[in-house]
C-alpha positions as CSV (number, residue, x, y, z in Angstrom):
1,M,-161.6,60.7,-119.5
2,L,-161.3,57.1,-118.3
3,F,-157.5,57.3,-118.8
4,W,-157.4,60.4,-116.6
5,A,-159.6,58.8,-114.0
6,C,-157.2,55.8,-113.8
7,A,-154.3,58.2,-113.6
8,G,-155.7,59.7,-110.4
9,V,-155.2,56.3,-108.6
10,P,-151.4,55.9,-108.9
11,L,-150.9,59.7,-108.8
12,G,-152.9,59.8,-105.5
13,V,-150.9,56.9,-104.1
14,F,-147.6,58.5,-105.1
15,N,-148.5,62.0,-103.7
16,I,-149.7,60.5,-100.4
17,V,-146.8,58.2,-99.7
18,S,-144.4,61.0,-100.8
19,N,-145.9,63.2,-98.0
20,F,-146.7,66.0,-100.4
21,N,-148.7,68.9,-99.2
22,I,-152.5,68.5,-98.7
23,A,-153.4,70.2,-101.9
24,L,-151.3,67.8,-104.0
25,Q,-152.7,64.8,-102.1
26,V,-156.3,66.0,-102.7
27,Q,-155.8,67.0,-106.3
28,P,-155.6,63.4,-107.7
29,Q,-158.9,62.6,-106.0
30,I,-160.6,65.5,-107.7
31,L,-159.1,64.5,-111.0
32,T,-160.5,61.0,-110.7
33,F,-163.9,62.2,-109.5
34,L,-164.4,64.8,-112.3
35,S,-163.0,62.5,-115.0
36,L,-165.5,59.7,-114.0
37,V,-168.4,62.2,-113.9
38,T,-167.4,63.4,-117.4
39,W,-166.9,59.9,-118.7
40,I,-170.3,58.7,-117.6
41,Q,-171.9,61.8,-119.0
42,C,-170.7,60.7,-122.4
43,Y,-172.8,57.6,-122.1
44,Y,-175.7,59.5,-120.6
45,Y,-175.9,62.1,-123.4
46,E,-174.5,60.3,-126.4
47,R,-175.9,56.8,-125.8
48,K,-179.0,57.9,-124.0
49,W,-178.4,55.9,-120.9
50,S,-180.8,56.4,-118.0
51,I,-179.6,58.0,-114.8
52,S,-180.0,54.7,-112.9
53,K,-178.0,52.8,-115.5
54,A,-175.2,55.4,-115.5
55,L,-175.0,55.4,-111.7
56,A,-175.1,51.6,-111.7
57,V,-171.9,51.6,-113.8
58,V,-170.0,54.6,-112.5
59,L,-170.5,54.1,-108.7
60,P,-168.9,50.5,-108.6
61,V,-166.0,51.8,-110.8
62,A,-165.4,54.7,-108.4
63,C,-165.6,52.4,-105.4
64,V,-163.1,49.9,-107.0
65,M,-160.7,52.7,-107.8
66,G,-161.0,54.2,-104.3
67,G,-160.4,50.8,-102.7
68,I,-157.4,50.1,-104.9
69,E,-155.8,53.5,-104.0
70,A,-156.4,53.0,-100.3
71,G,-155.0,49.5,-100.4
72,L,-151.9,50.6,-102.4
73,V,-151.2,53.5,-99.9
74,F,-151.1,51.1,-97.0
75,A,-149.1,48.5,-99.0
76,L,-146.5,51.1,-100.2
77,R,-146.1,52.6,-96.7
78,I,-145.2,49.1,-95.4
79,S,-142.8,48.5,-98.4
80,I,-141.1,51.8,-97.8
81,R,-140.5,51.0,-94.1
82,H,-138.9,47.8,-95.3
83,G,-136.6,49.7,-97.7
84,T,-138.4,48.9,-101.0
85,D,-138.4,52.1,-103.1
86,W,-139.3,50.8,-106.5
87,L,-143.1,50.6,-105.9
88,P,-143.5,54.4,-105.5
89,N,-141.5,54.8,-108.6
90,L,-143.9,52.4,-110.4
91,M,-146.8,54.5,-109.3
92,A,-145.2,57.6,-110.7
93,I,-144.6,55.9,-114.0
94,L,-148.2,54.7,-114.2
95,A,-149.5,58.1,-113.4
96,A,-147.5,59.8,-116.1
97,L,-148.4,57.1,-118.6
98,F,-152.2,57.4,-118.0
99,L,-152.1,61.2,-118.1
100,A,-150.1,61.0,-121.3
101,L,-152.6,58.5,-122.8
102,G,-155.4,60.8,-122.1
103,V,-153.8,63.6,-124.1
104,L,-152.5,61.2,-126.8
105,E,-156.1,60.6,-127.9
106,Q,-156.2,64.3,-129.1
107,Y,-153.0,63.7,-131.1
108,V,-154.7,60.7,-132.8
109,A,-157.7,62.7,-133.7
110,I,-155.6,65.5,-135.1
111,Y,-153.6,63.0,-137.2
112,K,-156.7,61.3,-138.6
113,Q,-158.5,64.5,-139.4
114,R,-155.5,66.8,-140.2
115,S,-157.4,69.4,-138.3
116,V,-157.8,70.8,-134.7
117,E,-161.5,71.5,-135.2
118,G,-163.5,70.4,-132.1
119,I,-160.6,70.7,-129.7
120,S,-161.3,73.2,-126.9
121,F,-158.1,75.2,-126.4
122,L,-159.6,76.8,-123.4
123,F,-159.8,73.4,-121.7
124,C,-156.3,72.5,-122.9
125,G,-155.0,75.8,-121.4
126,I,-156.7,75.3,-118.1
127,D,-155.4,71.8,-117.8
128,A,-151.9,72.9,-118.8
129,L,-152.1,75.7,-116.2
130,G,-153.1,73.0,-113.6
131,D,-149.9,71.0,-114.5
132,L,-147.9,74.2,-114.2
133,T,-149.2,75.1,-110.8
134,S,-148.8,71.5,-109.6
135,T,-145.1,71.6,-110.8
136,I,-144.6,74.8,-108.8
137,A,-146.1,73.2,-105.7
138,V,-143.7,70.2,-106.1
139,I,-140.8,72.6,-106.4
140,F,-141.7,74.3,-103.2
141,E,-141.8,71.0,-101.3
142,P,-139.1,70.7,-98.6
143,K,-137.5,68.0,-100.8
144,I,-138.0,68.3,-104.5
145,S,-139.3,65.1,-106.1
146,I,-137.9,64.5,-109.6
147,L,-140.6,62.0,-110.3
148,G,-143.2,64.4,-109.2
149,L,-141.9,67.0,-111.7
150,V,-141.8,64.4,-114.4
151,I,-145.5,63.4,-113.8
152,Y,-146.8,66.8,-114.3
153,N,-144.4,68.0,-117.0
154,V,-145.1,65.1,-119.3
155,E,-148.7,66.1,-119.6
156,F,-147.8,69.8,-119.7
157,L,-145.4,69.3,-122.6
158,M,-148.0,67.2,-124.5
159,W,-150.5,70.1,-124.0
160,M,-147.9,72.4,-125.5
161,G,-147.8,70.1,-128.5
162,I,-151.5,70.4,-128.9
163,F,-151.1,74.2,-129.0
164,A,-148.4,73.8,-131.6
165,C,-150.7,71.7,-133.7
166,G,-153.3,74.4,-133.3
167,G,-150.8,77.0,-134.6
168,Y,-149.9,74.8,-137.5
169,Y,-153.4,73.8,-138.6
170,K,-155.4,76.9,-137.6
171,L,-153.3,80.0,-137.0
172,L,-150.8,79.5,-139.8
173,P,-153.4,79.0,-142.5
174,A,-155.3,82.1,-141.2
175,L,-152.1,84.2,-141.4
176,R,-151.5,82.9,-145.0
177,R,-155.1,83.8,-146.0
178,Q,-154.6,87.3,-144.5
179,I,-151.4,87.8,-146.4
180,K,-153.0,86.5,-149.6
181,R,-156.0,88.9,-149.1
182,R,-153.7,91.8,-148.6
183,S,-151.6,90.9,-151.6
184,T,-154.8,90.5,-153.7
185,G,-156.0,93.9,-152.4
186,D,-152.7,95.6,-153.3
187,S,-152.9,94.0,-156.8
188,A,-156.4,95.2,-157.3
189,R,-155.6,98.7,-156.2
190,T,-152.6,98.8,-158.6
191,S,-154.8,97.5,-161.5
192,N,-157.4,100.2,-160.6
193,E,-154.8,103.0,-160.8
194,V,-153.5,101.7,-164.2
195,G,-157.0,101.3,-165.7
196,G,-158.3,104.6,-164.4
197,G,-160.9,103.1,-162.2
198,D,-163.2,102.0,-165.0
199,G,-165.3,98.8,-164.7
200,I,-165.3,98.5,-160.9
201,A,-168.4,96.8,-159.6
202,I,-169.6,97.5,-156.1
203,H,-171.9,94.8,-154.6
204,E,-173.7,95.6,-151.4
205,M,-173.3,92.8,-148.9
206,P,-175.5,92.0,-145.8
207,S,-172.5,92.9,-143.6
208,S,-170.9,96.3,-143.3
209,T,-168.3,95.5,-146.0
210,S,-168.5,95.7,-149.8
211,V,-166.9,93.6,-152.5
212,F,-164.7,95.4,-155.0
213,R,-163.9,93.7,-158.3
214,T,-161.7,94.8,-161.1
215,P,-162.4,93.8,-164.6
216,S,-159.6,91.2,-164.5
217,A,-161.0,89.7,-161.3
218,E,-164.4,89.5,-162.9
219,H,-162.9,87.8,-165.9
220,E,-161.2,85.2,-163.7
221,L,-164.4,84.5,-161.8
222,R,-166.3,83.9,-165.0
223,G,-163.5,81.7,-166.2
224,R,-163.8,79.5,-163.1
225,V,-167.6,79.4,-163.3
226,A,-167.8,78.7,-167.1
227,P,-166.7,75.0,-167.0
228,S,-169.2,74.0,-164.4
229,S,-172.1,75.9,-166.1
230,T,-171.4,74.6,-169.6
231,G,-170.8,71.0,-168.5
232,E,-169.7,68.8,-171.5
233,A,-170.5,71.5,-174.1
234,S,-166.9,72.2,-174.7
């Protein structure tokens, strides 16, 4: 969240000095504000900070960020009038970098845990949709800014990578389990037909479903349970 709060500063500077529409100029300010609010809430709820302590930390940080952004806007406007174009480019690069670092933390967590548990795909989708609509807004500017497109699409592509990880670690295993269950069910029905349906045990479950076991499945289950129940007896 702090990375995204920092990203709002150069992004706001770039959008303002590029004379983007009002929505794109306001959007970075909202990004910084909400990111700072969420960031300080982590300390309030997780580290049990008091409200006064949280405000004593976040308000000066917000003021410093606002002052830096305002100062950079005036400085870059002066530099542009003197023909210096690399400073806006630097702001665009910093904005894309901080936005990417904010998403990169999710990749680090996925790599360490080999799982996507705990990641809100609803949040990822909403944020990705924001990048997409911002990209459309840049496209409909009187003059298309390539750097503006790069800023928003870097984060958008990284969110798509998170969804790809979700498909790999969550959706794909679920599909494999479904296929395995269907295959097991088909095998059980085939065995049933061959054995004439004898030895089938029906166990009532708390849910609306029941468990059907063939004699072979029951034998396999006992085979798995036996070593743990006999211990070192064997």
